[in-house]
C-alpha positions as CSV (number, residue, x, y, z in Angstrom):
1,M,0.1,-0.1,0.1
2,I,1.6,3.2,-1.3
3,F,0.3,6.6,-0.7
4,D,2.9,9.1,-2.6
5,I,5.7,8.6,-5.1
6,K,7.8,11.7,-5.0
7,R,10.3,12.5,-8.1
8,Y,13.3,14.6,-8.4
9,A,13.7,14.5,-4.4
10,I,16.8,15.9,-3.4
11,H,16.5,15.7,0.4
12,D,16.0,12.1,1.0
13,G,19.6,10.8,0.6
14,P,22.4,11.6,-2.0
15,G,21.8,12.6,-5.3
16,I,18.6,12.9,-7.2
17,R,16.2,10.4,-5.9
18,T,12.7,8.8,-6.0
19,T,10.9,9.0,-2.7
20,I,8.3,6.4,-2.3
21,F,5.8,6.5,0.5
22,F,4.4,3.3,2.1
23,K,1.4,3.7,4.1
24,G,0.8,2.3,7.6
25,C,2.9,3.4,10.7
26,P,2.8,2.1,14.1
27,L,3.7,5.2,15.7
28,H,1.2,8.0,16.2
29,C,3.5,11.2,16.9
30,W,1.7,14.1,17.9
31,W,3.3,16.3,15.3
32,C,3.1,13.8,12.4
33,H,3.8,15.6,9.0
34,N,2.5,12.7,7.2
35,P,-0.7,11.8,8.8
36,E,-2.1,10.3,5.7
37,G,0.7,7.6,6.4
38,Q,-0.6,6.6,9.6
39,S,-3.5,4.1,8.4
40,S,-2.4,1.1,6.2
41,D,-5.9,1.3,4.6
42,P,-6.9,3.8,1.8
43,E,-8.5,7.1,3.1
44,L,-10.5,10.0,1.7
45,M,-8.9,13.3,1.4
46,I,-10.9,16.4,1.0
47,W,-10.0,20.0,-0.2
48,P,-13.0,22.1,0.7
49,E,-11.8,25.1,-0.9
50,R,-11.8,23.3,-4.3
51,C,-15.7,22.2,-3.8
52,I,-17.8,23.8,-6.2
53,R,-21.0,22.8,-4.7
54,C,-22.1,20.7,-7.8
55,R,-23.4,18.1,-5.6
56,T,-21.8,15.4,-7.8
57,C,-20.4,13.5,-5.0
58,V,-23.7,13.3,-2.9
59,S,-25.7,11.6,-5.8
60,A,-22.6,9.3,-6.7
61,C,-21.6,7.9,-3.2
62,P,-23.1,4.4,-2.9
63,N,-22.9,4.2,0.8
64,S,-25.1,7.5,1.3
65,A,-22.2,9.1,3.2
66,V,-22.1,12.5,1.3
67,S,-25.0,14.9,1.9
68,T,-25.8,18.6,2.0
69,T,-26.4,20.5,5.0
70,N,-27.1,24.2,4.8
71,G,-25.7,24.7,1.2
72,S,-22.7,23.0,2.1
73,I,-21.4,19.5,1.3
74,V,-20.8,17.0,4.5
75,T,-19.3,13.7,4.6
76,D,-20.0,11.1,7.2
77,R,-16.5,9.5,7.6
78,S,-18.3,6.7,9.8
79,K,-20.1,5.7,6.6
80,C,-17.6,6.4,4.1
81,K,-15.8,3.1,2.8
82,A,-13.1,4.9,0.9
83,C,-14.5,3.3,-2.3
84,G,-13.1,6.1,-4.4
85,V,-16.5,6.7,-6.5
86,C,-16.7,10.4,-5.5
87,A,-13.4,11.1,-6.2
88,E,-13.6,9.6,-9.7
89,K,-16.8,11.7,-10.4
90,C,-15.7,15.0,-8.6
91,P,-15.2,17.3,-11.5
92,A,-13.2,20.0,-9.3
93,N,-10.7,17.4,-8.0
94,A,-11.7,18.3,-4.5
95,R,-11.6,14.5,-3.4
96,E,-8.7,11.9,-3.5
97,I,-8.5,8.7,-2.5
98,I,-4.8,8.4,-0.6
99,G,-3.4,4.9,-0.9
100,K,-3.0,2.6,-3.7
101,K,-1.9,-1.0,-3.8
102,F,1.2,-1.8,-6.0
103,S,2.9,-5.0,-7.0
104,V,6.8,-5.2,-6.8
105,D,6.8,-5.1,-10.4
106,G,4.3,-2.2,-10.8
107,L,6.7,0.0,-8.3
108,M,9.8,-0.9,-9.9
109,Q,8.5,0.6,-13.2
110,E,7.8,3.8,-11.4
111,A,11.2,3.8,-10.0
112,E,12.9,3.0,-13.0
113,K,11.7,5.9,-14.8
114,D,14.0,8.0,-13.3
115,V,17.4,5.9,-13.5
116,P,19.0,8.3,-15.9
117,F,18.7,11.0,-12.9
118,Y,20.3,8.4,-10.7
119,D,23.1,7.5,-13.0
120,E,24.0,11.2,-13.6
121,S,23.6,12.4,-9.9
122,G,24.7,9.4,-7.9
123,G,21.0,9.3,-6.4
124,G,18.5,6.2,-6.2
125,V,15.3,5.5,-4.6
126,T,14.5,6.3,-1.0
127,I,11.7,4.2,0.9
128,S,10.0,6.4,3.4
129,G,6.1,6.5,4.8
130,G,4.2,5.9,7.1
131,E,6.8,3.4,8.2
132,P,8.4,1.1,5.4
133,L,9.1,-1.4,8.0
134,A,5.3,-2.2,8.8
135,Q,5.3,-3.9,5.2
136,P,8.3,-6.2,6.0
137,M,7.8,-8.6,3.1
138,F,6.8,-6.0,0.4
139,L,9.8,-3.7,1.7
140,N,12.2,-6.7,1.5
141,A,11.1,-7.8,-2.2
142,F,11.0,-4.5,-3.5
143,S,14.3,-3.3,-2.0
144,N,15.9,-6.5,-3.1
145,A,14.5,-5.8,-6.6
146,C,15.8,-2.2,-6.8
147,K,19.7,-3.9,-5.8
148,K,19.3,-6.4,-8.5
149,E,18.9,-3.2,-10.9
150,G,22.1,-1.6,-9.5
151,I,19.7,1.1,-7.8
152,H,21.0,2.9,-4.6
153,V,18.7,2.3,-1.9
154,A,17.9,4.7,1.3
155,L,15.5,3.9,3.8
156,D,13.8,6.5,6.1
157,T,12.6,4.6,8.9
158,N,11.6,5.1,12.7
159,G,13.1,1.8,13.4
160,Y,10.1,0.4,15.1
161,A,10.0,-3.5,14.1
162,K,11.4,-6.8,15.0
163,T,15.1,-6.8,15.0
164,E,15.3,-9.9,12.8
165,I,13.3,-7.8,10.3
166,V,15.3,-4.8,10.5
167,M,18.5,-7.1,10.0
168,K,16.8,-9.2,6.9
169,V,15.9,-5.7,5.5
170,S,19.6,-4.0,5.7
171,R,21.0,-6.4,3.6
172,N,19.4,-4.6,0.6
173,V,19.6,-1.0,2.1
174,D,22.7,1.3,1.4
175,L,21.8,3.9,3.5
176,F,19.5,4.4,6.8
177,L,18.0,7.5,7.4
178,Y,16.8,7.0,11.2
179,D,14.9,9.1,12.9
180,L,15.4,9.7,16.6
181,K,12.6,11.9,18.4
182,V,12.8,11.4,22.4
183,M,15.3,9.9,24.4
184,D,13.3,9.4,27.7
185,D,11.4,6.2,27.2
186,K,8.0,7.4,29.3
187,K,7.6,10.6,26.9
188,H,8.6,8.8,23.9
189,K,5.4,6.6,24.7
190,L,3.5,9.6,25.6
191,H,4.4,11.2,22.2
192,T,4.4,8.4,19.8
193,G,2.3,5.7,21.6
194,V,5.2,3.4,21.8
195,S,8.5,2.5,23.6
196,N,11.7,3.7,22.4
197,K,13.8,0.8,23.5
198,L,13.6,-1.2,20.2
199,I,14.3,1.9,18.4
200,L,17.4,2.4,20.2
201,K,18.3,-1.4,20.2
202,N,17.9,-1.6,16.4
203,L,20.0,1.7,15.8
204,K,22.7,0.1,17.9
205,R,22.6,-3.2,16.0
206,L,22.7,-1.6,12.4
207,D,26.1,0.5,13.8
208,S,27.6,-2.8,15.0
209,L,27.1,-4.0,11.5
210,G,28.8,-1.0,9.9
211,K,25.5,0.4,8.2
212,R,25.7,4.0,6.9
213,I,23.4,5.9,9.3
214,I,22.0,9.4,8.9
215,V,20.2,10.3,12.0
216,R,17.1,12.5,11.3
217,F,15.9,14.6,14.5
218,P,12.6,16.1,14.1
219,L,12.6,19.2,16.5
220,I,9.5,19.9,18.0
221,P,8.9,22.6,20.4
222,S,7.9,21.6,24.0
223,V,8.2,18.1,23.1
224,N,12.0,17.1,22.6
225,S,13.6,20.5,22.3
226,D,14.6,20.7,26.2
227,E,18.3,20.7,27.0
228,E,18.3,17.4,29.0
229,N,16.8,15.4,25.6
230,V,19.2,17.0,23.4
231,R,22.2,16.2,25.6
232,S,20.8,12.6,26.1
233,M,20.6,12.3,22.1
234,S,24.0,13.8,21.7
235,D,25.7,11.3,23.9
236,F,23.6,8.5,22.5
237,V,24.4,9.2,19.0
238,S,28.2,10.2,19.6
239,R,28.9,7.0,20.8
240,L,27.9,5.2,17.6
241,K,30.7,4.8,15.1
242,N,28.8,4.7,11.9
243,V,26.6,7.7,11.9
244,E,27.8,9.9,9.3
245,E,25.7,13.3,10.6
246,I,22.5,14.2,12.3
247,D,20.2,16.1,10.4
248,I,17.9,18.8,12.7
249,L,14.3,19.0,11.0
250,P,12.3,21.9,12.6
251,Y,8.6,21.3,13.2
252,H,6.4,22.7,10.4
253,R,2.4,22.7,10.2
254,L,2.0,21.2,7.0
255,G,0.7,18.0,8.9
256,V,-2.1,19.9,10.4
257,E,-3.7,21.0,7.3
258,K,-3.4,17.4,5.8
259,A,-5.0,16.2,8.9
260,R,-8.2,18.3,8.6
261,R,-8.6,17.0,5.0
262,L,-8.5,13.6,6.2
263,G,-11.1,14.6,8.9
264,K,-8.7,14.1,11.6
265,K,-7.3,16.4,14.5
266,A,-3.8,17.1,15.1
267,K,-1.8,19.0,17.6
268,S,0.0,22.3,16.5
269,F,2.8,23.8,17.9
270,K,4.6,27.1,17.7
271,K,7.7,27.2,15.8
272,L,11.3,27.3,17.3
273,S,13.0,30.7,16.5
274,N,16.5,30.1,14.1
275,E,18.6,31.1,17.1
276,M,17.1,28.3,19.2
277,V,17.8,25.9,16.3
278,E,21.2,27.0,15.9
279,N,21.7,26.7,19.7
280,I,20.7,23.1,19.4
281,A,23.0,22.5,16.5
282,K,25.9,23.8,18.6
283,E,25.2,21.5,21.5
284,L,25.1,18.5,19.2
285,K,28.3,19.6,17.5
286,S,30.0,19.7,20.7
287,F,29.6,16.3,21.0
288,G,31.9,15.9,18.0
289,L,29.0,15.2,15.7
290,K,28.5,16.3,12.0
291,V,25.3,18.6,12.1
292,K,23.1,19.8,9.1
293,I,19.7,21.5,9.6
294,G,17.1,20.6,7.1
295,G,17.3,17.0,5.3
């Protein structure tokens, strides 16, 4: 289940890349910037500002999930089965089904369209999400197919999966883009819904195998921007031997709007000032780490 394919990506690993977003994630981070990647099922996304009030969707919906109230189009998400009929009929493209099933061959056809760009720039495919490790069999088959064709593979992951799955997948991965969010386990559970113990264990294991790793640090105000968390992360990462750099990813609010279009709620945080982000970068650098702000 794939929810997006982004071509000519330049912030998801070296060179020009095709980033493929796997749908479904075991974490539910408060600040998630890809809320459409959390559920493993197809979902209906609505752009109310595009709606021309033609009511085509009302008559088209086979589940009576769409109606009009005081001239507005209303969708009852409890009745919606994400069948896609309303999206197909909408003349204004105000509705879209997020999530499409691919075969390995079908996804390879998409990836191979950009091989000339990979060859010219030293790029390749980045597998992102959601969480790709939540679809381990498909992830392994697809990454293996990429390697057979000589395509560089980067895996953007939160690392939350059984260690044996991570080890198996790692055979076909050239570069890990590994998220670290909150070092305190209780806070990690609060803000993401899961423990970080397995995440840290898998990162250590990958490091011991000599895998190329870039740590990604999504910086969220009032969640993980405090001095204690930054120092704890700095100390942990500095002890690893194969982390090439740590990328600070400052919080943005794009996920809030996307969540609204999905009929969901998302927490919004204030942005950190550039000065505060720079100070956090300096703290990380003081532990001997190579630091970059942005992906």
